[in-house]
C-alpha positions as semicolon CSV with decimal commas, in nm:
position;residue;x (nm);y (nm);z (nm)
1;M;10,850;10,130;11,777
2;I;10,973;10,409;12,036
3;I;11,162;10,319;12,322
4;N;11,223;10,585;12,618
5;G;11,516;10,655;12,742
6;R;11,740;10,926;12,953
7;A;11,890;11,199;12,755
8;I;12,248;11,239;12,740
9;S;12,363;11,464;12,509
10;K;12,115;11,691;12,275
11;G;12,041;11,653;11,965
12;K;11,897;11,441;11,708
13;A;11,991;11,172;11,414
14;K;11,901;10,932;11,175
15;G;12,113;10,675;11,071
16;E;12,215;10,319;11,020
17;V;12,314;10,058;11,356
18;L;12,652;9,941;11,408
19;L;12,552;9,738;11,735
20;S;12,891;9,576;11,946
21;R;12,826;9,384;12,267
22;D;13,166;9,489;12,479
23;E;13,238;9,820;12,609
24;I;13,461;10,024;12,408
25;S;13,677;10,220;12,510
26;F;13,809;10,524;12,236
27;L;14,202;10,564;12,350
28;G;14,323;10,279;12,185
29;D;14,027;10,067;12,035
30;V;13,859;10,319;11,754
31;D;14,139;10,504;11,553
32;P;14,063;10,847;11,582
33;R;14,171;10,963;11,235
34;T;13,900;10,706;11,024
35;G;13,636;10,604;11,257
36;V;13,757;10,257;11,299
37;V;13,727;10,013;11,544
38;V;14,125;9,815;11,584
39;E;14,095;9,663;11,909
40;K;14,088;9,284;11,777
41;K;13,927;9,148;12,066
42;L;13,644;9,369;11,977
43;D;13,307;9,256;11,856
44;A;13,321;9,526;11,620
45;Y;13,673;9,466;11,446
46;R;13,759;9,665;11,183
47;K;13,396;9,777;11,084
48;S;13,360;10,197;11,049
49;M;13,166;10,418;11,279
50;A;13,127;10,644;11,087
51;G;12,836;10,813;11,003
52;K;12,653;10,485;11,203
53;I;12,454;10,477;11,479
54;L;12,665;10,355;11,746
55;V;12,502;10,142;12,008
56;F;12,745;9,868;12,247
57;P;12,668;9,865;12,691
58;R;12,928;10,184;12,856
59;G;13,242;10,269;12,759
60;R;13,567;10,230;12,930
61;G;13,936;10,268;13,000
62;S;14,136;10,672;13,016
63;T;13,980;11,007;13,034
64;V;14,159;11,149;12,718
65;G;13,851;10,856;12,518
66;S;13,624;11,200;12,552
67;Y;13,928;11,398;12,350
68;V;13,918;11,119;12,064
69;L;13,560;11,133;12,038
70;Y;13,630;11,539;11,999
71;Q;13,854;11,385;11,776
72;L;13,634;11,150;11,582
73;K;13,414;11,474;11,532
74;K;13,650;11,688;11,381
75;N;13,809;11,398;11,164
76;K;13,417;11,374;10,971
77;K;13,450;11,025;11,117
78;A;13,221;10,993;11,426
79;P;12,927;10,831;11,516
80;R;12,586;11,027;11,438
81;A;12,421;10,912;11,744
82;I;12,531;10,690;12,057
83;I;12,302;10,448;12,280
84;N;12,460;10,355;12,571
85;L;12,259;10,056;12,865
86;E;12,507;10,285;13,105
87;A;12,599;10,567;13,026
88;E;12,989;10,641;13,210
89;T;13,076;11,043;13,259
90;I;13,370;10,894;12,946
91;V;13,145;10,921;12,688
92;A;12,891;11,151;12,848
93;V;13,146;11,415;12,789
94;G;13,273;11,332;12,483
95;A;12,968;11,307;12,296
96;I;12,841;11,681;12,483
97;I;13,165;11,826;12,385
98;S;13,124;11,676;12,038
99;K;12,787;11,745;12,007
100;I;12,722;11,405;11,940
101;P;12,363;11,256;12,067
102;M;12,325;11,044;12,310
103;V;12,065;10,839;12,524
104;D;12,095;10,575;12,787
105;R;11,894;10,360;12,981
106;L;11,628;10,212;12,747
107;E;11,346;10,071;12,839
108;R;11,442;9,761;12,647
109;N;11,760;9,654;12,603
110;P;11,867;9,733;12,286
111;L;12,121;9,488;12,289
112;E;11,831;9,279;12,258
113;F;11,595;9,377;12,017
114;L;11,887;9,621;11,734
115;K;12,069;9,500;11,486
116;N;12,389;9,566;11,265
117;G;12,175;9,802;11,005
118;D;11,887;9,918;11,107
119;I;11,766;10,243;11,038
120;I;11,711;10,373;11,347
121;K;11,594;10,791;11,440
122;V;11,786;10,898;11,856
123;D;11,637;11,179;12,032
124;G;11,888;11,347;12,259
125;D;11,665;11,617;12,329
126;K;11,379;11,409;12,441
127;G;11,563;11,016;12,532
128;L;11,360;10,852;12,252
129;V;11,513;10,663;12,055
130;E;11,280;10,518;11,697
131;V;11,263;10,188;11,552
132;E;11,181;10,198;11,125
133;K;11,051;9,909;11,054
């Protein structure tokens, strides 16, 4: 199944989904050294985004979040790609400067058809998501 969306940050990635139904602030919600979600209120608490396709509604919080995404990339703990319902500037800038493929505005709500552990491909050049069966 291929779903069209909007390209935000270029690149292609394939990997396992880490899904959160919560908004994520990279400043404070995520440990930039480990890639683990440290905010207890989030449904992804104690899960690592390192090497995963991170799917969540949108970012929130401080502009420093862009730099935290960059730190995650430098520490080799960043997600392989990001999918948002609606990208906001902080996460989009972080993905672009970190060269993490990112898409949003999919034709179908990814929170409704994706689940943790699914293997998907993200094409940040064309804004496509492919779900493998």
